[in-house]
Every structure is written in C-alpha cells, then in structure tokens.
N, C-alpha and C positions, 0 to 999 in steps of 0.2 A: 529366449532367455527369460527366466523368472526372477522377479523382484519380490523380496519380502519386507514388509514394513512393520516395525514394532511400533504400536501406538503407545503414547504415554499412559500412565495410570490416571485415574480420575483426578487426583489431587495435583497432577502436574499438567493437566490440559491447558491451563491458563498460560503456561510458559510457551507451549505450542502456538496458541492463539496470538500471543504478544509477537512471537517471532514471524509469524505469517503476516501480521499487520505491518511489521517493520519492513519486511520484504516488499509488500505492496506499496507501501509509502515510497521506498527507494525507486521502484519501478515508475511510479507516477511522477516523481521529481525528475528523474532522469529523462523521461519522455518530454516533459515540459521544457527542460533545459535544451533539448535537441530540436525543438520547434524553431523554425526560421521566422521568427517574429521578434518585435523589439522587446527589450527588457521590461518595459512597462506593461506590454501585452502579456508577457510571461508571468508577471506578478498578478495581473487580473485573473489570468487563467488558473493560477494556483489558488487564489482566494475564492474563486467561483467553485473549484473543485473541492476545497475544503468545506465550504458552506454546504455543497451538495451532499458530501459524505456525512456531515453532521445531521443534516435533515433525514437522511435515509439509513443512518446508524449502520454504515458499511464498515 
C-alpha cells in the first residue's frame, strides 16, 4: 500500500509545526497522567519535563 503526503507550502509550515507540537504535548501529558504515582509526583514530573524541553528547545 502506498501513502502520499502533500506537504504544506513554505508559508504554512508553521501550522504543521504547531500541530505537531500540540500532538506531542498531548502524548506527554497523557503519559504522565497514566503513571501509577501520586499526583504530587505527576506534577513534579510535568514540571521537570517542561524545564527539560525549554532547555533543549524541543
């Protein structure tokens, strides 16, 4: 099976990047929510993840 992807034009690449970032953020948040740890530890994990992403511009 072949898949064809039509990439956005250069002036709309930022929209793709924003949507990819939103998707990644949702995955991170859902993963943290599903951890079997206390709510306090979940909050600390989220804060650590955010600081890591800010430092590494991901």
